[in-house]
C-alpha positions in Angstrom: 15.4 20.0 16.3 17.8 20.9 19.0 15.0 21.1 21.5 13.6 17.8 20.7 17.2 16.3 21.0 17.6 17.5 24.4 14.2 16.4 25.3 15.2 12.9 24.1 18.3 12.7 25.8 16.3 14.0 29.1 14.2 11.1 28.5 17.0 8.7 27.9 18.9 10.1 31.3 15.5 9.5 33.3 15.1 6.0 31.7 18.8 5.0 32.6 18.4 6.5 36.3 15.2 4.3 36.9 17.2 1.2 35.5 20.0 2.0 37.9 17.6 2.3 40.5 16.1 -0.9 40.1 19.4 -2.4 39.7 20.6 -1.0 42.9 17.7 -2.4 44.8 18.0 -5.8 43.3 21.7 -5.9 44.1 20.8 -4.7 48.0 18.3 -7.2 48.5 20.9 -9.9 47.2 23.5 -8.8 49.4 21.1 -8.5 52.2 19.8 -12.2 51.8 23.6 -13.6 51.3 24.6 -11.5 54.5 21.8 -13.0 56.3 22.9 -16.6 55.2 26.5 -15.7 56.2 25.6 -15.0 59.7 23.0 -17.8 60.3 25.9 -20.3 61.5 27.2 -17.8 63.9 23.8 -17.1 65.4 22.8 -20.8 65.3 26.2 -21.3 66.9 25.4 -18.6 69.9 21.7 -20.0 70.3 23.1 -23.5 70.8 25.5 -22.2 73.5 22.8 -21.4 75.7 21.1 -24.7 75.1 21.5 -28.2 77.2 23.1 -31.0 75.0 19.6 -32.7 75.0 18.0 -29.8 73.4 20.9 -29.4 70.9 20.1 -33.3 69.8 16.5 -32.6 69.7 14.7 -33.6 66.4 12.9 -31.1 65.1 15.3 -28.5 66.8 14.2 -25.6 68.6 15.1 -22.6 66.6 14.7 -20.5 69.8 15.7 -21.8 73.3 12.8 -22.3 75.5 15.0 -21.1 78.2 18.4 -19.6 78.5 20.9 -22.2 80.0 24.1 -20.7 81.2 25.5 -24.1 82.6 27.7 -24.4 79.7 29.5 -21.3 80.2 29.8 -22.2 84.0 31.2 -25.5 83.3 33.6 -23.8 80.7 35.0 -21.1 82.8 34.9 -22.7 86.3 35.7 -26.3 85.5 38.3 -25.8 82.6 41.2 -23.5 82.3 39.1 -21.6 79.4 40.6 -18.2 80.7 44.0 -19.7 80.3 43.5 -20.9 76.9 41.9 -17.4 76.0 44.9 -15.8 77.3 47.2 -18.1 75.5 45.3 -17.7 72.0 45.2 -14.2 72.2 48.8 -13.6 73.4 49.9 -16.0 70.5 47.9 -14.4 68.1 48.6 -10.5 68.9 52.3 -11.0 69.6 52.8 -13.1 66.1 50.5 -10.7 64.2 52.8 -7.2 65.6 56.0 -9.1 64.8 55.0 -10.1 61.5 53.6 -6.9 60.6 56.9 -5.2 61.8 59.1 -7.7 59.7 56.8 -7.7 56.7 56.4 -4.0 56.5 60.4 -3.4 56.7 60.9 -6.3 54.0 57.9 -4.9 51.4 59.6 -1.5 51.9 63.0 -2.8 50.8 61.7 -4.7 47.9 59.3 -2.0 46.9 61.8 1.2 47.1 65.2 0.0 48.0 67.1 -1.3 44.8 69.7 -3.8 45.6 71.3 -6.6 43.5 69.1 -9.6 43.5 66.0 -8.2 45.1 63.7 -9.5 42.3 65.0 -12.9 42.6 64.7 -13.0 46.4 61.3 -11.6 46.1 59.9 -14.0 43.7 61.3 -17.0 46.0 59.3 -15.3 48.6 56.3 -15.4 46.6 56.9 -18.7 45.5 56.9 -20.2 49.0 53.3 -19.0 49.2 52.4 -21.8 46.9 53.6 -24.3 49.3 51.4 -25.6 52.0 52.4 -25.6 55.4 51.5 -29.2 56.1 54.1 -30.4 53.4 57.2 -29.1 55.7 55.4 -29.4 59.2 57.7 -32.5 59.8 60.8 -31.2 59.3 59.6 -27.8 61.2 58.9 -30.0 64.3 62.0 -31.7 64.2 63.6 -27.9 64.4 61.3 -27.1 67.4 62.0 -30.0 69.3 65.6 -29.7 68.6 65.6 -25.9 70.4 63.4 -27.8 73.0 60.4 -25.6 72.4 57.7 -27.8 72.8 54.8 -26.4 75.3 56.3 -22.8 75.1 54.9 -19.8 73.4 58.1 -19.6 71.1 56.9 -22.8 69.3 53.8 -20.8 68.5 55.0 -17.5 67.5 58.4 -18.2 65.8 57.5 -20.3 62.9 54.7 -18.0 61.8 57.1 -15.6 61.7 58.4 -16.6 58.2 55.0 -16.3 56.4 55.5 -14.2 53.4 52.1 -13.1 52.6 52.4 -9.9 54.5 55.3 -9.0 52.2 53.2 -9.7 49.0 50.4 -7.6 50.4 52.3 -4.5 51.8 54.8 -4.2 48.7 52.1 -3.1 46.5 51.0 -0.2 48.9 54.5 1.0 49.2 55.1 0.8 45.3 51.6 3.0 44.9 53.8 5.9 47.0 55.4 8.3 44.6 59.4 8.0 44.8 59.1 11.9 44.8 58.1 11.9 48.3 61.0 9.6 49.3 63.3 12.0 47.3 61.8 15.2 48.7 62.3 13.9 52.4 66.1 12.8 51.6 66.6 16.2 50.3 65.4 17.6 53.4 67.8 15.4 55.5 65.6 12.6 56.5 67.3 9.1 57.3 65.9 6.0 55.3 64.4 5.0 58.9 62.8 8.3 59.4 61.3 8.1 56.0 60.1 4.6 56.5 58.4 5.2 60.0 57.1 8.8 59.7 56.0 9.0 56.0 55.5 5.4 54.4 53.9 3.6 57.2 51.0 6.5 57.8 50.5 6.2 54.1 50.3 2.2 53.9 48.0 2.1 57.1 45.1 0.6 55.3 47.5 -2.4 54.0 48.7 -2.9 57.6 45.2 -2.9 59.1 44.2 -5.6 56.4 47.2 -7.7 57.4 46.8 -7.4 61.0 42.9 -9.0 60.6 44.1 -11.6 58.3 47.2 -12.8 60.2 45.6 -12.6 63.8 42.7 -14.7 62.1 44.9 -17.1 60.5 47.1 -17.4 63.9 44.0 -17.8 66.1 42.7 -20.7 63.7 45.9 -22.4 63.2 44.8 -25.6 65.2 47.0 -28.3 63.6 50.4 -26.6 64.4 49.2 -25.5 68.3 48.0 -28.9 68.6 51.3 -30.3 67.9 53.3 -28.0 70.1 51.1 -28.3 73.0 51.3 -31.3 75.4 50.4 -29.6 78.5 46.6 -28.6 79.0 48.0 -24.9 80.6 49.8 -23.9 77.3 47.0 -24.9 74.8 45.1 -22.5 73.0 41.5 -22.1 72.9 40.6 -23.8 69.6 43.0 -26.8 70.7 41.5 -26.9 74.1 37.8 -26.7 73.1 38.5 -29.5 70.8 39.8 -31.7 73.6 36.6 -31.2 75.5 35.2 -33.8 73.2 37.2 -36.4 74.3 37.5 -35.5 77.9 33.7 -35.1 78.6 32.2 -37.5 76.2 30.1 -35.9 74.7 29.1 -32.6 76.0 28.1 -30.8 72.9 26.6 -27.9 74.7 30.0 -27.2 76.4 31.9 -27.5 73.1 29.6 -25.0 71.5 29.9 -22.5 74.2 33.8 -22.7 73.8 33.5 -22.5 70.0 31.3 -19.5 70.7 33.6 -17.8 73.2 36.7 -18.6 70.5 34.7 -16.6 67.7 34.2 -13.6 69.7 37.7 -12.0 69.7 37.8 -12.5 66.2 34.5 -10.4 65.6 36.1 -7.8 68.0 39.3 -7.4 65.9 37.4 -7.5 62.7 35.1 -4.4 63.8 37.8 -2.3 65.4 39.9 -2.9 61.9 37.2 -3.2 59.5 37.8 0.3 57.8 41.4 -0.6 57.0 40.5 -3.9 56.0 38.0 -2.6 53.5 40.6 -0.1 52.2 43.5 -2.3 52.3 41.8 -5.1 50.1 40.7 -2.9 47.7 43.5 -0.6 47.1 46.4 -2.9 47.6 45.7 -4.7 44.3 45.6 -1.5 42.1 48.8 -0.3 40.6 48.9 3.1 39.3 
């Protein structure tokens, strides 16, 4: 009887493995199809960027360009200040993201590990601010910026975005996962609070910082409305604002605008490739509290 039971268990185990293998194949096929569908707009954008406007309008469309036309990129970089726009976008996004990571990590560590009076109330106020759309307070924010005479300056792009609380919410979960015994041991060894934060806590929370870096960089890079309001001069415009303005300026050259959109998407792809391992680990582990 024992032999028969073991044989039955082995048969059941083999059948389960076969079913799991079939499920894995089906799941991989579904993921592959969805990935191709998600990449199609980007591929279509790049293909259209090397076509003339007449070829873009053509019906039925040519899926592949009959010849590579680089005139759109030449027009974009030679006759428009695209390099200046690209620099402005990267400078604003990078500086804003770095400062946001520093401020958010300090605040998140304080809320997670330093117990002080009113900390829960202040934290809940921070979380409540995430529910308010930016468009609702854009007018008073605009008045504040004009009062400081920051129009057409980098400060107008950078400083208002530093008050975002999403980074505090994201990183607090990572710091809470770190056992208090680590901090207490470091204190016994004579480490200061700053040394504990900088040398111990930050390296452990590196996945969350990477995820925050990507999310914040992409958010600032695509912050079209605020950047449009703050930039009247073409030289201070970011790439998203400059590319959107090409339609009015050149009536209408869709090939040029598509080329600008392709250039604007390239830095975000590079940033994601560089930080994707931290992004994946950060999003998956940051929401789990042990």
